[in-house]
C-alpha positions in Angstrom: 282.9 97.1 223.2 281.7 100.7 223.0 278.0 101.3 223.6 278.3 105.0 222.9 277.3 107.2 219.9 279.6 107.7 216.9 279.0 110.6 214.6 280.4 110.4 211.0 280.4 113.5 208.9 281.1 114.5 205.3 283.3 117.4 204.8 282.8 119.4 201.5 279.4 121.1 201.4 278.7 119.8 204.9 281.4 121.2 207.2 282.4 123.7 204.5 279.8 126.1 203.2 280.8 125.4 199.6 282.3 122.3 198.1 286.1 122.9 197.8 286.5 120.4 195.0 283.8 122.0 192.9 285.2 125.5 193.6 288.8 124.4 192.7 287.8 122.5 189.6 285.7 125.5 188.3 288.8 127.7 188.9 291.6 125.5 187.6 290.0 122.7 185.3 287.8 124.7 183.0 284.2 124.0 182.1 284.7 120.5 180.7 285.0 118.9 184.1 281.3 119.5 184.5 280.5 117.1 181.7 282.3 114.4 183.7 280.3 115.2 186.8 277.1 114.9 184.9 278.1 111.2 184.2 278.4 110.7 187.9 275.0 112.2 188.7 273.4 110.0 186.0 275.0 106.9 187.5 277.3 106.1 184.5 280.5 106.3 186.5 281.5 106.6 190.1 283.7 109.1 191.9 286.8 106.8 191.7 286.9 107.3 187.9 285.5 110.8 187.8 288.0 112.4 190.2 290.9 111.1 188.1 289.4 112.3 184.9 288.5 115.7 186.4 291.9 116.3 187.9 293.5 115.4 184.7 292.1 118.7 183.5 293.4 120.5 186.5 296.1 123.1 186.0 297.1 124.7 189.3 300.0 124.4 191.8 299.6 123.6 195.5 300.3 127.3 196.2 297.4 128.2 193.9 295.2 125.8 195.8 296.2 127.1 199.2 295.5 130.7 198.2 292.1 129.7 197.0 291.3 127.7 200.1 292.4 130.6 202.3 290.3 133.2 200.4 287.2 131.3 199.2 286.4 128.4 201.5 284.6 128.9 204.8 283.1 126.5 207.3 279.7 126.4 208.8 279.9 129.0 211.6 278.2 126.6 214.0 280.6 123.7 213.4 283.2 124.7 216.1 280.2 125.0 218.6 279.0 121.5 217.5 282.5 120.0 218.0 282.5 121.5 221.5 279.1 119.9 222.2 280.4 116.5 221.1 283.5 116.9 223.3 281.5 117.9 226.3 279.3 114.8 225.9 282.1 112.4 225.0 280.6 111.7 221.6 283.1 110.4 219.0 283.2 112.5 215.9 285.0 111.4 212.7 285.2 113.2 209.3 284.7 111.0 206.2 285.4 112.7 202.9 285.3 111.9 199.3 287.7 114.8 198.8 291.3 115.1 199.8 293.2 114.8 203.1 295.5 117.7 202.2 292.6 120.1 201.6 290.9 119.1 204.9 294.0 119.5 206.9 294.6 122.9 205.5 291.1 124.2 206.1 290.9 122.8 209.6 294.2 124.4 210.4 293.0 127.7 209.0 290.2 127.6 211.6 292.5 126.3 214.4 290.6 123.1 214.6 292.7 120.2 215.8 292.3 116.7 217.2 289.5 115.8 214.8 290.1 112.4 213.1 289.4 112.3 209.4 289.7 109.8 206.5 289.9 110.9 202.9 291.6 110.4 199.5 295.0 111.9 198.9 296.4 114.3 196.4 299.9 115.5 195.5 301.2 118.2 193.2 304.1 118.3 190.8 304.2 121.8 189.3 300.6 122.5 188.1 299.6 118.8 187.7 297.8 116.7 190.4 298.1 113.0 191.2 295.3 111.2 193.2 295.7 108.2 195.5 292.9 106.1 197.1 294.0 104.6 200.4 290.4 103.6 201.2 289.1 102.3 197.9 286.6 99.4 198.2 287.0 95.8 197.2 284.6 94.6 194.6 283.1 98.0 194.0 284.1 100.6 191.4 281.9 103.5 192.6 283.8 105.6 195.2 287.5 106.3 195.6 286.9 106.4 199.3 284.5 103.7 200.6 282.9 105.4 203.6 280.8 102.4 204.6 283.9 100.4 205.7 284.4 102.9 208.6 280.7 102.5 209.6 280.9 98.8 209.5 284.0 98.7 211.6 282.4 101.0 214.1 279.3 98.8 214.4 281.5 95.7 214.9 283.3 97.6 217.7 280.0 98.2 219.4 279.4 101.9 218.8 275.7 102.7 218.9 273.9 104.6 217.6 275.7 105.4 214.3 274.9 108.9 213.1 275.7 110.2 209.7 275.7 113.8 208.4 276.1 114.5 204.7 274.9 116.2 201.5 276.1 114.4 198.4 276.7 111.4 196.2 279.4 109.7 198.3 277.1 109.9 201.3 274.5 107.6 199.8 275.9 104.2 200.9 276.7 105.2 204.5 273.2 106.7 204.8 271.7 103.2 204.1 273.4 101.6 207.1 273.3 104.5 209.7 270.9 104.5 212.6 270.2 108.2 212.1 270.8 110.3 209.0 271.1 114.1 208.7 270.7 115.0 205.0 270.5 118.0 202.8 270.8 118.8 199.1 271.6 115.8 196.9 271.6 113.4 199.8 268.2 114.5 201.0 266.8 114.0 197.4 268.4 110.5 197.3 266.9 109.6 200.7 263.5 110.8 199.5 263.7 108.6 196.4 264.9 105.5 198.3 262.6 106.0 201.3 265.5 106.4 203.7 264.4 108.2 206.9 266.4 111.3 207.6 266.4 114.6 209.4 266.6 117.8 207.4 269.2 120.4 208.4 270.8 123.6 207.2 273.5 124.2 209.8 275.2 122.4 212.7 273.0 124.1 215.2 270.1 122.3 213.6 272.0 119.0 214.1 272.9 119.8 217.6 269.3 120.6 218.7 268.0 117.4 217.1 270.8 115.2 218.6 270.0 116.5 222.1 266.6 114.9 221.7 267.9 111.7 220.1 270.7 111.0 222.5 269.4 112.3 225.8 
């Protein structure tokens, strides 16, 4: 059993300053993908369906994607400092993403960040067409392609405590419900307000680090 903190963190719009999926879809899928995303925000469909429909509109090669990730996607400048803080204090840190493993791997490598575990959906390219796979899809739920809550539940069963979650969007809603402490901004903060879920507001990882020092001391 592990009676030590475990920090789970979203990737796009949380670790990155802009959402890489939104950026790439705007660039390579045309404006119609936004209509699909409106159905997600209104609760008509979940991300498991929406990602497939959105990337059906996508016309870009893996080389196109890499060029755009290199040029346009940056991480929170305090994130490497925060990772070092976690390492110094032996806090487990895991990335949970509703995006794609290949994009995360590429961006982390770009910033020379290694040895950070992450779980995400997968994408592959054949020419300028993309194919999506969901290795962590939930049983009995059609909402998310990647069920993030399964990782939190396993961590709780293993005895990790407290469970901390950091996020900003739709796929972070379910894990926020079962975390001990939630750091939320943007869409996740609005959701927590509506659902009366306690959370800490944050804008960068230095905010998170300062608050965690008080929570975990």
